[in-house]
Structures are given as structure tokens and as C-alpha cells.
C-alpha positions in Angstrom: 24.3 -15.3 0.6 23.5 -15.8 -3.0 22.4 -13.6 -5.2 19.8 -11.5 -4.6 17.2 -11.5 -7.0 15.0 -8.4 -8.7 11.6 -8.8 -6.4 9.2 -7.5 -8.3 6.2 -9.1 -6.2 3.4 -7.4 -5.2 3.8 -8.1 -2.0 5.1 -9.1 0.7 7.3 -7.2 -1.3 11.3 -5.9 -1.6 12.3 -5.1 1.1 16.4 -2.5 2.1 18.7 -5.0 2.4 20.5 -3.2 5.2 17.2 -3.6 7.0 16.9 -7.5 6.7 20.9 -7.5 7.6 20.0 -5.5 10.8 16.5 -7.1 11.3 18.6 -10.7 10.9 21.0 -9.6 14.1 18.3 -7.9 16.1 16.7 -11.2 16.2 19.6 -13.1 17.4 20.1 -10.4 20.4 18.1 -6.9 20.3 20.1 -3.9 21.7 22.7 -6.5 23.5 20.1 -7.4 25.6 21.0 -11.1 25.4 17.6 -12.1 23.8 16.0 -11.9 20.7 13.6 -8.8 20.0 10.4 -11.4 19.0 11.5 -12.7 22.6 11.0 -9.5 24.6 8.1 -7.9 26.2 5.7 -6.1 24.3 5.4 -3.9 27.6 9.3 -3.7 28.3 10.9 -0.1 28.0 13.3 -1.3 25.0 10.1 -2.1 23.2 8.7 0.4 24.1 10.9 2.2 22.4 10.9 1.1 19.5 7.0 1.7 18.9 7.4 5.4 20.0 10.4 5.5 17.6 8.8 3.7 14.7 5.5 6.1 15.5 7.7 9.2 15.5 8.8 8.7 12.8 5.8 8.0 10.8 4.5 11.6 11.8 7.8 13.3 10.4 8.4 11.8 7.1 4.9 12.2 6.5 4.2 15.1 8.0 1.2 14.3 9.7 -1.0 16.7 12.6 -1.1 16.5 15.6 -4.2 15.6 16.0 -4.3 12.6 14.0 -3.7 9.2 15.9 -1.5 7.0 14.1 -2.2 3.6 15.3 -0.6 0.2 14.5 -3.2 -2.8 14.0 -3.7 -7.0 13.3 -5.9 -8.2 10.8 -4.4 -6.7 7.4 -5.9 -3.9 5.3 -8.8 -6.4 5.4 -9.9 -5.9 8.4 -10.6 -2.5 7.9 -12.8 -3.3 5.0 -14.9 -3.6 7.6 -13.8 -1.2 10.6 -14.7 1.4 8.7 -17.7 0.9 8.0 -17.9 -0.8 11.8 -16.4 2.4 13.4 -18.1 4.9 10.8 -21.6 4.1 9.0 -23.9 5.0 11.3 -26.8 2.6 10.7 -29.1 3.8 8.1 -27.0 6.3 7.2 -25.0 6.4 3.5 -21.5 6.2 2.1 -19.9 6.7 -1.0 -17.9 4.2 -2.5 -15.5 4.9 -5.9 -14.9 1.1 -7.2 -11.2 1.2 -9.3 -10.3 -2.5 -8.4 -10.7 -5.4 -6.6 -9.9 -4.5 -3.4 -12.4 -2.0 -4.0 -14.8 -3.9 -4.6 -14.5 -6.0 -1.6 -14.2 -2.6 0.7 -17.9 -2.3 -0.3 -18.7 -5.6 0.2 -18.0 -5.6 4.0 -19.6 -1.8 4.0 -23.1 -2.8 2.6 -23.3 -5.3 5.8 -23.4 -2.2 7.0 -25.0 0.6 5.7 -26.6 2.0 2.2 -23.9 2.2 0.0 -23.4 4.3 -3.1 -20.7 3.6 -6.1 -20.1 6.6 -7.3 -17.5 5.4 -10.1 -17.0 2.1 -11.5 -14.4 0.8 -14.1 -15.3 -2.5 -13.7 -16.8 -2.9 -17.1 -13.4 -1.5 -19.0 -11.5 -4.2 -16.4 -10.8 -1.0 -13.9 -7.9 -0.1 -16.4 -8.4 3.6 -15.0 -9.2 6.3 -11.8 -12.2 8.6 -12.6 -11.7 12.3 -13.0 -13.2 14.2 -10.8 -15.9 15.6 -12.5 -17.5 11.9 -13.2 -19.0 11.2 -9.6 -20.8 13.1 -7.1 -21.0 12.8 -3.3 -24.8 12.9 -1.9 -24.3 15.7 1.2 -26.2 13.0 3.3 -22.6 10.4 2.6 -20.9 10.3 5.8 -18.0 9.6 3.9 -15.6 9.2 0.6 -13.9 5.8 0.4 -11.4 6.0 -2.5 -8.2 2.9 -2.8 -5.3 5.1 -4.1 -3.1 2.5 -5.5 -4.4 -0.7 -7.4 -1.6 -3.1 -7.6 -3.1 -5.3 -10.1 -4.5 -2.9 -12.4 -1.7 -0.7 -12.3 -4.3 2.4 -11.8 -2.9 5.1 -9.9 -5.0 8.8 -8.5 -3.0 11.1 -9.9 -5.1 13.4 -7.4 -6.9 13.9 -4.3 -10.5 13.9 -4.2 -11.4 17.2 -2.9 -14.4 17.5 -1.1 -16.4 18.3 2.2 -17.2 14.9 3.3 -14.3 12.9 5.6 -12.2 11.8 2.9 -11.0 7.6 3.5 -8.4 6.0 1.0 -6.7 2.8 1.6 -3.5 3.7 0.4 -1.8 -0.4 1.4 0.5 -0.6 -2.0 1.8 3.7 -1.8 1.6 5.0 1.4 5.2 6.7 1.3 5.8 6.7 -2.3 4.8 10.3 -2.4 4.3 13.1 -0.3 0.5 13.5 0.3 -1.3 16.2 3.0 -2.7 13.9 5.2 -4.7 16.9 6.8 -7.5 16.0 3.8 -7.8 13.1 5.4 -9.6 11.5 7.6 -8.6 7.9 8.2 -6.2 6.2 5.9 -4.7 3.1 6.7 -1.9 0.5 5.1 -1.0 -2.6 5.1 2.4 -2.3 5.7 3.9 -5.6 3.8 4.3 -3.3 0.5 6.1 -0.2 0.9 6.7 -0.1 5.1 7.7 -3.1 6.5 7.0 -7.3 6.7 3.1 -8.7 6.7 1.2 -8.6 9.8 0.2 -5.0 10.6 -1.8 -2.7 9.6 -0.9 1.6 10.1 -4.1 3.4 10.6 -4.2 7.3 10.9 -7.3 8.0 12.3 -8.7 12.2 12.9 -9.0 12.3 17.1 -12.7 13.8 15.9 -14.1 10.5 14.2 -12.9 8.0 17.8 -15.9 9.3 19.0 -18.5 8.0 16.3 -18.5 4.3 17.4 -21.4 2.8 17.6 -22.1 2.2 21.4 -22.7 -1.8 20.1 -19.4 -2.3 18.1 -17.1 -4.9 20.2 -13.9 -3.1 22.5 -11.7 -4.4 19.4 -12.9 -4.0 16.8 -13.3 0.0 18.0 -10.3 2.5 17.2 -11.6 4.3 20.1 -9.7 1.4 22.1 -6.7 0.7 19.9 -5.7 4.7 20.3 -6.8 5.3 24.1 -4.0 2.7 24.6 -1.6 3.7 22.4 -1.6 0.6 20.6 -1.3 -1.5 23.1 -4.5 -2.6 24.6 -3.3 -6.3 23.7 0.2 -7.6 22.2 0.6 -6.0 19.1 2.6 -7.4 16.8 5.6 -6.8 18.0 8.5 -7.9 14.9 6.2 -5.9 12.2 6.4 -3.1 13.9 9.8 -2.5 14.4 10.6 -3.6 11.1 8.5 -0.8 9.7 10.4 1.6 12.2 13.4 0.0 10.4 12.0 0.9 6.7 11.5 4.3 8.3 15.1 5.1 9.3 16.0 4.0 6.1 13.4 6.8 4.1 14.7 9.4 6.2 18.2 8.2 5.2 17.5 8.5 1.5 16.3 12.7 2.2 12.6 11.4 2.9 9.1 11.0 1.0 10.5 14.2 -0.8 12.7 12.2 -3.0 10.9 8.6 -2.8 8.8 10.2 -5.0 11.5 11.2 -7.4 13.2 7.9 -7.6 10.2 6.4 -8.1 8.7 8.9 -11.4 12.0 7.7 -12.6 11.7 4.3 -12.4 8.7 4.2 -13.6 9.3 6.2 -16.5 11.7 3.9 -17.8 9.6 1.3 -17.9 6.5 2.7 -19.0 9.3 4.4 -22.2 9.8 0.5 -22.9 6.3 -0.6 -23.3 5.0 3.2 -25.1 7.9 2.1 -27.7 7.1 -0.6 -28.9 3.9 -2.8 -30.2 5.1 -6.1 -28.3 4.5 -4.9 -25.7 0.8 -2.9 -24.1 0.4 -1.6 -20.9 -3.0 -2.0 -19.1 -3.6 1.1 -17.4 -4.6 3.8 -19.3 -2.5 6.5 -19.5 -3.7 9.0 -17.0 -4.4 6.7 -14.6 -0.5 5.2 -14.6 1.0 4.1 -11.5 4.0 5.2 -10.2 4.3 1.1 -8.1 3.2 -1.5 -10.0 2.7 -1.6 -13.9 0.7 -4.4 -15.5 1.5 -5.1 -19.0 0.7 -7.7 -21.7 2.9 -9.1 -25.0 0.8 -10.0 -28.3 -0.4 -14.0 -26.7 -0.9 -15.1 -23.4 1.9 -17.9 -24.1 4.5 -15.7 -25.0 3.7 -14.3 -21.7 4.2 -17.3 -20.0 7.5 -18.0 -21.9 8.2 -14.3 -21.0 8.1 -14.4 -16.8 9.9 -17.9 -17.4 13.1 -16.9 -19.4 13.1 -13.6 -16.7 13.3 -16.2 -13.9 15.8 -17.8 -14.7 17.6 -14.4 -14.9 17.0 -12.9 -11.7 13.4 -11.3 -12.6 11.6 -12.8 -9.6 7.5 -12.5 -9.1 6.6 -10.1 -13.1 3.7 -13.5 -13.9 0.7 -11.1 -13.4 -2.5 -11.4 -11.0 -4.6 -14.3 -11.8 -8.1 -11.8 -12.5 -6.0 -10.4 -14.7 -3.2 -12.8 -16.8 -0.2 -11.1 -18.6 2.5 -9.6 -16.8 3.2 -6.9 -13.7 6.2 -5.1 -12.5 6.2 -3.6 -8.6 8.8 -1.6 -8.6 8.5 0.0 -5.0 10.2 2.5 -2.8 12.7 0.0 -2.1 13.3 -1.2 -5.7 16.0 -0.8 -6.7 16.3 1.7 -10.0 19.3 -1.0 -11.4 16.8 -3.2 -11.4 14.5 -1.7 -13.8 17.4 -0.8 -16.0 18.2 -4.7 -16.6 14.3 -5.4 -16.9 14.3 -3.3 -20.0 17.4 -3.9 -21.3 16.2 -7.9 -21.5 12.8 -6.9 -22.7 14.1 -5.2 -25.8 15.9 -8.9 -25.8 13.1 -10.7 -25.5 11.1 -8.4 -28.9 13.7 -9.3 -30.7 14.0 -12.5 -30.8 10.6 -13.1 -30.6 8.9 -10.9 -32.4 
């Protein structure tokens, strides 16, 4: 095998090597069955056991209470932008959204198709460089839920703490689920695309409190109702079998590393190394305000676009892949999810120092 690069991509993102190697074997011959995992019926005993173990591990690692359902759905996290209001925003009612980036903006657009949306905070005029403090927004009493995105991949911002509210709290955690400990009981619904911290693209995890399953209006199509999938343990139709399996393998790896608390400490250490390199000089400038900095995605700029292009090209030649910033913001971005190795951050910091010396 060719030497593996350091994959700084925002998603699909780097996965643990041992998970990839195990998946390679299981695709060909799963548990000595004589067939590959992706050839098996989703109703087979072998796959049903895989799905059950994946859910069990997620419940254990995130300490998910018994009164929550765990769903494995298709359509990507973007499908949740409309499924959430379709199921939980009653016609003629209101929902409150916090606009902290592209993904919340897209969710707001979809929610407006189903009811009234109040945007209680937006940092768009500041190019989404920060998230709000609790004193910067209010949730009107008639709102059915408060919606927020916990981490923004593009702009490199993250809520350091979650809102305290009497309303149903809904969070898109696609880019930081499993990266730090959270209290699931504070939320009505959490969803996350798997392709950053949990596995490959193809499955979206939804964690939903039981009492919300019966709120869905009668006219919502069967496949778009959370209750449909909850009642059938995510087996109403053929689920994304391989992606669910891969999530299970990643969860085994997370548990082996010491669980979510251990991942959080590692993530803090990796991010601190990179932010320290950015803050130590005027050559690099972080996009996010310090109080809103993400542990997962670190967006930064160099003095000129030309230097940024040179930085990305030279980094790629040395095996630092995926450092080009999102097209909507430019610059550079290093995504350092759970499976990204500490040594990769150490090596990037060394390259940054050398690049500055040659080009400042």
C-alpha cells in the first residue's frame, strides 16, 4: 500500500486505519459466511446483529437515555433540514433558529416551507465568525423548538456550551458528534451525518425523544415520518447496511480509545497545538473569534490568496491533503476529527513554521 497521507478533508474524512482494514476483509467474507457484508440481506441474522450492536455501542458511548430512539436513516443530514420541521413544526406554529453558518441557513430555508421561522440570532454579516452567547437571543414562548448547529465545518466555529432552554432543543451535530461529552437528555432531537466522526457517507444518525414521535401531522408521507423508522428499528426499508456496519466498527474503536471523554481530551490537545501556531504569528490568521473556535475544523488565512494557493500546493506535495478552504470563504482549513492523528497536527505545525520562514 502507498504511504497514507494526512487527510484534513472536512468530510468524508479520515477513518481509523484498523477500521478500514477490517472493513476490507468483511466486504469480501463476513464472519466466515462465504459472502461479503454488502451482499447480505438486511434481514439476515448476521446483519441484524450488526445493527443492534451498533445501536448498543452508540447508546453506551453517548449515554443515551432509554426514552430516546436511535434511527439509522438515508438521505444525508441535509434531508433532516426538512424532516425536522415536517415532523415537528405544526402548520401555523413557529420555530426559532440560530443562524451560524451555511448549514443553519439551509435548514432555515427548508423550515420556512412548513411554518413560521424566527431567526433569533445571525452572524452572517460578520461572515459567521462566531456563535452567540446566551444573552444575545431569546426564544419566544410560542416556538415549538429551538434549532442550532453545534459546529460549523466551513467557518470553524463551535458552541462551547449548549443553550439552556425550556423549549425542545434540536441540534445538527454532523461535524462534532462523539468528539466531546454531552447530556443527551437536554435535547429533543440530535442528528448527524456519519461522514466526519462516525463512519462513511451514506447513513445519518437521528436520536429522538419518544414523546416527539407522535407530533407528526397526518399528511406527512410514510417514509418521512420518524415514527415509521422508530417502530421498525430502522428496518422499514433496506437501510444503508455497509455504512451502519462501518459506524459500528468506528464505535468499537472509540470505546477502545477510552470513550468520548478520552476523545475530547485528545481533540482539545490537537486543536490547541494548531491554534497556538496560528496565534504565535501575524502570518497566519484564524477566521473564528477565539471564544467560538472549533475543535474540529480550523479555518485560517495567509497574507494573500497567492500565498494560500502556494501553501496548499506545497502542503499537498508533502502529504498534507485537503487543506484548501471552502469555496465560500477561501483560505485554508484543517479538519482534525476524532480519527485524525496527533502526529499529523505536529507535522503540519512544523510545515507552517517552515513555510512562514521562507515566505514572510
